NULO-133803 format. One record per residue (C-alpha): residue number from 0; x, y, z. Coordinates in steps of 0.5 Angstrom, whole numbers. Layout:
N
<pt vovex="NUM" c1="X" c2="Y" c3="Z"/>
...
END
This chain:
245
<pt vovex="0" c1="154" c2="57" c3="209"/>
<pt vovex="1" c1="160" c2="61" c3="208"/>
<pt vovex="2" c1="158" c2="68" c3="207"/>
<pt vovex="3" c1="160" c2="71" c3="200"/>
<pt vovex="4" c1="164" c2="77" c3="202"/>
<pt vovex="5" c1="166" c2="83" c3="197"/>
<pt vovex="6" c1="172" c2="88" c3="197"/>
<pt vovex="7" c1="173" c2="94" c3="193"/>
<pt vovex="8" c1="179" c2="97" c3="190"/>
<pt vovex="9" c1="180" c2="104" c3="186"/>
<pt vovex="10" c1="183" c2="101" c3="180"/>
<pt vovex="11" c1="189" c2="104" c3="175"/>
<pt vovex="12" c1="186" c2="101" c3="169"/>
<pt vovex="13" c1="187" c2="102" c3="161"/>
<pt vovex="14" c1="182" c2="102" c3="156"/>
<pt vovex="15" c1="184" c2="101" c3="149"/>
<pt vovex="16" c1="180" c2="100" c3="142"/>
<pt vovex="17" c1="181" c2="93" c3="139"/>
<pt vovex="18" c1="182" c2="91" c3="132"/>
<pt vovex="19" c1="175" c2="89" c3="132"/>
<pt vovex="20" c1="173" c2="96" c3="134"/>
<pt vovex="21" c1="171" c2="93" c3="141"/>
<pt vovex="22" c1="174" c2="96" c3="148"/>
<pt vovex="23" c1="179" c2="92" c3="152"/>
<pt vovex="24" c1="180" c2="93" c3="159"/>
<pt vovex="25" c1="186" c2="92" c3="164"/>
<pt vovex="26" c1="186" c2="93" c3="171"/>
<pt vovex="27" c1="187" c2="90" c3="178"/>
<pt vovex="28" c1="181" c2="87" c3="182"/>
<pt vovex="29" c1="186" c2="87" c3="188"/>
<pt vovex="30" c1="192" c2="89" c3="190"/>
<pt vovex="31" c1="197" c2="85" c3="195"/>
<pt vovex="32" c1="199" c2="88" c3="202"/>
<pt vovex="33" c1="194" c2="94" c3="201"/>
<pt vovex="34" c1="190" c2="96" c3="207"/>
<pt vovex="35" c1="183" c2="96" c3="206"/>
<pt vovex="36" c1="178" c2="102" c3="209"/>
<pt vovex="37" c1="176" c2="100" c3="216"/>
<pt vovex="38" c1="171" c2="94" c3="216"/>
<pt vovex="39" c1="172" c2="96" c3="222"/>
<pt vovex="40" c1="178" c2="92" c3="222"/>
<pt vovex="41" c1="183" c2="93" c3="217"/>
<pt vovex="42" c1="185" c2="88" c3="212"/>
<pt vovex="43" c1="190" c2="86" c3="207"/>
<pt vovex="44" c1="190" c2="81" c3="201"/>
<pt vovex="45" c1="197" c2="76" c3="201"/>
<pt vovex="46" c1="201" c2="75" c3="195"/>
<pt vovex="47" c1="198" c2="68" c3="193"/>
<pt vovex="48" c1="191" c2="69" c3="196"/>
<pt vovex="49" c1="188" c2="67" c3="189"/>
<pt vovex="50" c1="193" c2="62" c3="187"/>
<pt vovex="51" c1="188" c2="56" c3="189"/>
<pt vovex="52" c1="182" c2="59" c3="185"/>
<pt vovex="53" c1="186" c2="60" c3="179"/>
<pt vovex="54" c1="189" c2="53" c3="179"/>
<pt vovex="55" c1="182" c2="50" c3="179"/>
<pt vovex="56" c1="180" c2="54" c3="172"/>
<pt vovex="57" c1="173" c2="55" c3="175"/>
<pt vovex="58" c1="169" c2="59" c3="171"/>
<pt vovex="59" c1="170" c2="66" c3="174"/>
<pt vovex="60" c1="165" c2="72" c3="171"/>
<pt vovex="61" c1="167" c2="79" c3="170"/>
<pt vovex="62" c1="160" c2="83" c3="172"/>
<pt vovex="63" c1="157" c2="90" c3="173"/>
<pt vovex="64" c1="156" c2="92" c3="180"/>
<pt vovex="65" c1="156" c2="84" c3="182"/>
<pt vovex="66" c1="150" c2="83" c3="178"/>
<pt vovex="67" c1="150" c2="76" c3="175"/>
<pt vovex="68" c1="145" c2="79" c3="170"/>
<pt vovex="69" c1="150" c2="84" c3="168"/>
<pt vovex="70" c1="156" c2="80" c3="165"/>
<pt vovex="71" c1="162" c2="83" c3="162"/>
<pt vovex="72" c1="166" c2="77" c3="161"/>
<pt vovex="73" c1="168" c2="70" c3="163"/>
<pt vovex="74" c1="174" c2="66" c3="164"/>
<pt vovex="75" c1="171" c2="60" c3="161"/>
<pt vovex="76" c1="169" c2="64" c3="154"/>
<pt vovex="77" c1="176" c2="67" c3="154"/>
<pt vovex="78" c1="173" c2="74" c3="154"/>
<pt vovex="79" c1="177" c2="75" c3="161"/>
<pt vovex="80" c1="183" c2="73" c3="164"/>
<pt vovex="81" c1="186" c2="73" c3="171"/>
<pt vovex="82" c1="193" c2="73" c3="173"/>
<pt vovex="83" c1="196" c2="74" c3="180"/>
<pt vovex="84" c1="203" c2="78" c3="178"/>
<pt vovex="85" c1="207" c2="81" c3="183"/>
<pt vovex="86" c1="202" c2="87" c3="185"/>
<pt vovex="87" c1="196" c2="83" c3="185"/>
<pt vovex="88" c1="190" c2="80" c3="181"/>
<pt vovex="89" c1="190" c2="83" c3="174"/>
<pt vovex="90" c1="184" c2="83" c3="170"/>
<pt vovex="91" c1="184" c2="83" c3="162"/>
<pt vovex="92" c1="178" c2="83" c3="159"/>
<pt vovex="93" c1="174" c2="85" c3="152"/>
<pt vovex="94" c1="168" c2="89" c3="154"/>
<pt vovex="95" c1="162" c2="86" c3="150"/>
<pt vovex="96" c1="159" c2="90" c3="144"/>
<pt vovex="97" c1="152" c2="91" c3="148"/>
<pt vovex="98" c1="149" c2="97" c3="151"/>
<pt vovex="99" c1="152" c2="95" c3="158"/>
<pt vovex="100" c1="159" c2="94" c3="155"/>
<pt vovex="101" c1="159" c2="100" c3="151"/>
<pt vovex="102" c1="156" c2="104" c3="157"/>
<pt vovex="103" c1="161" c2="101" c3="162"/>
<pt vovex="104" c1="167" c2="103" c3="157"/>
<pt vovex="105" c1="164" c2="110" c3="157"/>
<pt vovex="106" c1="164" c2="111" c3="164"/>
<pt vovex="107" c1="171" c2="108" c3="165"/>
<pt vovex="108" c1="173" c2="113" c3="159"/>
<pt vovex="109" c1="170" c2="119" c3="163"/>
<pt vovex="110" c1="173" c2="117" c3="170"/>
<pt vovex="111" c1="166" c2="117" c3="173"/>
<pt vovex="112" c1="167" c2="109" c3="175"/>
<pt vovex="113" c1="174" c2="108" c3="177"/>
<pt vovex="114" c1="174" c2="102" c3="182"/>
<pt vovex="115" c1="173" c2="94" c3="182"/>
<pt vovex="116" c1="171" c2="89" c3="187"/>
<pt vovex="117" c1="172" c2="82" c3="188"/>
<pt vovex="118" c1="167" c2="77" c3="191"/>
<pt vovex="119" c1="170" c2="71" c3="195"/>
<pt vovex="120" c1="169" c2="66" c3="201"/>
<pt vovex="121" c1="175" c2="65" c3="205"/>
<pt vovex="122" c1="179" c2="59" c3="205"/>
<pt vovex="123" c1="185" c2="61" c3="210"/>
<pt vovex="124" c1="186" c2="68" c3="214"/>
<pt vovex="125" c1="190" c2="70" c3="220"/>
<pt vovex="126" c1="189" c2="76" c3="225"/>
<pt vovex="127" c1="193" c2="80" c3="230"/>
<pt vovex="128" c1="193" c2="79" c3="237"/>
<pt vovex="129" c1="188" c2="85" c3="238"/>
<pt vovex="130" c1="183" c2="83" c3="232"/>
<pt vovex="131" c1="184" c2="89" c3="229"/>
<pt vovex="132" c1="188" c2="87" c3="223"/>
<pt vovex="133" c1="186" c2="81" c3="218"/>
<pt vovex="134" c1="190" c2="78" c3="212"/>
<pt vovex="135" c1="187" c2="74" c3="207"/>
<pt vovex="136" c1="192" c2="68" c3="205"/>
<pt vovex="137" c1="187" c2="64" c3="201"/>
<pt vovex="138" c1="180" c2="65" c3="198"/>
<pt vovex="139" c1="175" c2="62" c3="193"/>
<pt vovex="140" c1="174" c2="67" c3="188"/>
<pt vovex="141" c1="167" c2="68" c3="185"/>
<pt vovex="142" c1="167" c2="74" c3="181"/>
<pt vovex="143" c1="170" c2="80" c3="179"/>
<pt vovex="144" c1="166" c2="87" c3="178"/>
<pt vovex="145" c1="167" c2="94" c3="175"/>
<pt vovex="146" c1="163" c2="98" c3="181"/>
<pt vovex="147" c1="160" c2="105" c3="181"/>
<pt vovex="148" c1="158" c2="104" c3="189"/>
<pt vovex="149" c1="156" c2="112" c3="189"/>
<pt vovex="150" c1="153" c2="110" c3="196"/>
<pt vovex="151" c1="160" c2="110" c3="199"/>
<pt vovex="152" c1="162" c2="117" c3="196"/>
<pt vovex="153" c1="156" c2="120" c3="197"/>
<pt vovex="154" c1="152" c2="117" c3="203"/>
<pt vovex="155" c1="146" c2="122" c3="205"/>
<pt vovex="156" c1="146" c2="126" c3="212"/>
<pt vovex="157" c1="152" c2="124" c3="217"/>
<pt vovex="158" c1="152" c2="117" c3="215"/>
<pt vovex="159" c1="159" c2="115" c3="214"/>
<pt vovex="160" c1="163" c2="109" c3="210"/>
<pt vovex="161" c1="165" c2="106" c3="217"/>
<pt vovex="162" c1="158" c2="106" c3="220"/>
<pt vovex="163" c1="155" c2="103" c3="214"/>
<pt vovex="164" c1="161" c2="98" c3="214"/>
<pt vovex="165" c1="160" c2="96" c3="221"/>
<pt vovex="166" c1="152" c2="95" c3="220"/>
<pt vovex="167" c1="153" c2="91" c3="214"/>
<pt vovex="168" c1="158" c2="86" c3="217"/>
<pt vovex="169" c1="154" c2="86" c3="224"/>
<pt vovex="170" c1="148" c2="84" c3="220"/>
<pt vovex="171" c1="152" c2="80" c3="215"/>
<pt vovex="172" c1="150" c2="84" c3="209"/>
<pt vovex="173" c1="153" c2="87" c3="203"/>
<pt vovex="174" c1="155" c2="94" c3="205"/>
<pt vovex="175" c1="154" c2="97" c3="198"/>
<pt vovex="176" c1="147" c2="94" c3="197"/>
<pt vovex="177" c1="145" c2="96" c3="204"/>
<pt vovex="178" c1="148" c2="103" c3="202"/>
<pt vovex="179" c1="144" c2="103" c3="196"/>
<pt vovex="180" c1="137" c2="101" c3="199"/>
<pt vovex="181" c1="138" c2="106" c3="204"/>
<pt vovex="182" c1="139" c2="112" c3="199"/>
<pt vovex="183" c1="133" c2="109" c3="195"/>
<pt vovex="184" c1="129" c2="110" c3="202"/>
<pt vovex="185" c1="131" c2="117" c3="203"/>
<pt vovex="186" c1="130" c2="119" c3="196"/>
<pt vovex="187" c1="123" c2="116" c3="196"/>
<pt vovex="188" c1="124" c2="111" c3="191"/>
<pt vovex="189" c1="121" c2="104" c3="191"/>
<pt vovex="190" c1="125" c2="98" c3="194"/>
<pt vovex="191" c1="126" c2="91" c3="191"/>
<pt vovex="192" c1="124" c2="85" c3="195"/>
<pt vovex="193" c1="132" c2="84" c3="196"/>
<pt vovex="194" c1="133" c2="91" c3="198"/>
<pt vovex="195" c1="127" c2="90" c3="204"/>
<pt vovex="196" c1="131" c2="83" c3="206"/>
<pt vovex="197" c1="137" c2="87" c3="207"/>
<pt vovex="198" c1="134" c2="93" c3="211"/>
<pt vovex="199" c1="130" c2="87" c3="215"/>
<pt vovex="200" c1="137" c2="84" c3="216"/>
<pt vovex="201" c1="140" c2="90" c3="219"/>
<pt vovex="202" c1="133" c2="91" c3="223"/>
<pt vovex="203" c1="133" c2="84" c3="226"/>
<pt vovex="204" c1="140" c2="85" c3="228"/>
<pt vovex="205" c1="139" c2="92" c3="231"/>
<pt vovex="206" c1="132" c2="90" c3="234"/>
<pt vovex="207" c1="132" c2="83" c3="236"/>
<pt vovex="208" c1="125" c2="79" c3="235"/>
<pt vovex="209" c1="123" c2="80" c3="242"/>
<pt vovex="210" c1="123" c2="87" c3="242"/>
<pt vovex="211" c1="118" c2="87" c3="236"/>
<pt vovex="212" c1="110" c2="87" c3="236"/>
<pt vovex="213" c1="107" c2="80" c3="234"/>
<pt vovex="214" c1="100" c2="79" c3="232"/>
<pt vovex="215" c1="96" c2="72" c3="234"/>
<pt vovex="216" c1="93" c2="72" c3="227"/>
<pt vovex="217" c1="95" c2="76" c3="221"/>
<pt vovex="218" c1="94" c2="83" c3="221"/>
<pt vovex="219" c1="90" c2="87" c3="216"/>
<pt vovex="220" c1="95" c2="89" c3="210"/>
<pt vovex="221" c1="94" c2="96" c3="212"/>
<pt vovex="222" c1="98" c2="95" c3="218"/>
<pt vovex="223" c1="103" c2="91" c3="215"/>
<pt vovex="224" c1="104" c2="97" c3="210"/>
<pt vovex="225" c1="104" c2="102" c3="216"/>
<pt vovex="226" c1="109" c2="97" c3="220"/>
<pt vovex="227" c1="114" c2="96" c3="214"/>
<pt vovex="228" c1="114" c2="104" c3="213"/>
<pt vovex="229" c1="116" c2="105" c3="220"/>
<pt vovex="230" c1="121" c2="99" c3="220"/>
<pt vovex="231" c1="125" c2="102" c3="214"/>
<pt vovex="232" c1="125" c2="109" c3="217"/>
<pt vovex="233" c1="127" c2="106" c3="224"/>
<pt vovex="234" c1="133" c2="103" c3="220"/>
<pt vovex="235" c1="135" c2="110" c3="217"/>
<pt vovex="236" c1="135" c2="113" c3="224"/>
<pt vovex="237" c1="139" c2="107" c3="226"/>
<pt vovex="238" c1="144" c2="108" c3="221"/>
<pt vovex="239" c1="144" c2="116" c3="222"/>
<pt vovex="240" c1="146" c2="115" c3="230"/>
<pt vovex="241" c1="152" c2="110" c3="228"/>
<pt vovex="242" c1="154" c2="115" c3="223"/>
<pt vovex="243" c1="154" c2="121" c3="229"/>
<pt vovex="244" c1="157" c2="116" c3="234"/>
END
């Protein structure tokens, strides 16, 4: 299965009130030929990368933080339009008159949120000879999102953006979700099954199964609980070690 990837882009956006009292949003989900943060490789999106998706007229949704349950707009419903212009992938949307829609509008107006992301799978790309620079030439667009991603700007301890990217891509997980899961662990919050799956994927990559203690029969629930907590702590320590590296 082709992995769905996400990329984050600081947005120069416009937010204005519509005649009906709603809020209209305009911003770029992607900017062409703009170097990414280290992934650890550097990536650029080539002009025309979204041409195939836009021509297919498939339904693309605008989400809050990549959450499929938090829809802010849809091309099929004509509450969002996507256009490739000379600068990048331009998003125009009318935010819904819902609790989430009003919250997003307020966060944008206050400047608390200032970034967009897009989820995609790669159709065609190219690399330089050293493997340090990647160009996305054609992608299948799945969704665009307004994102807060606080974990990237305020990661705990010595964890760096680069280390999180390195860990996430090594384990084929979303770096935003990994950072959020680790922040929950550090603050003592309960984590979801999805959070646990992400951290487990990182652990499996850093500590292969041959190094993990196994049981001939199912261990008592208390042992499973203790081991789960231990493994989560190990994950945090590993991330901190990468941050110091």
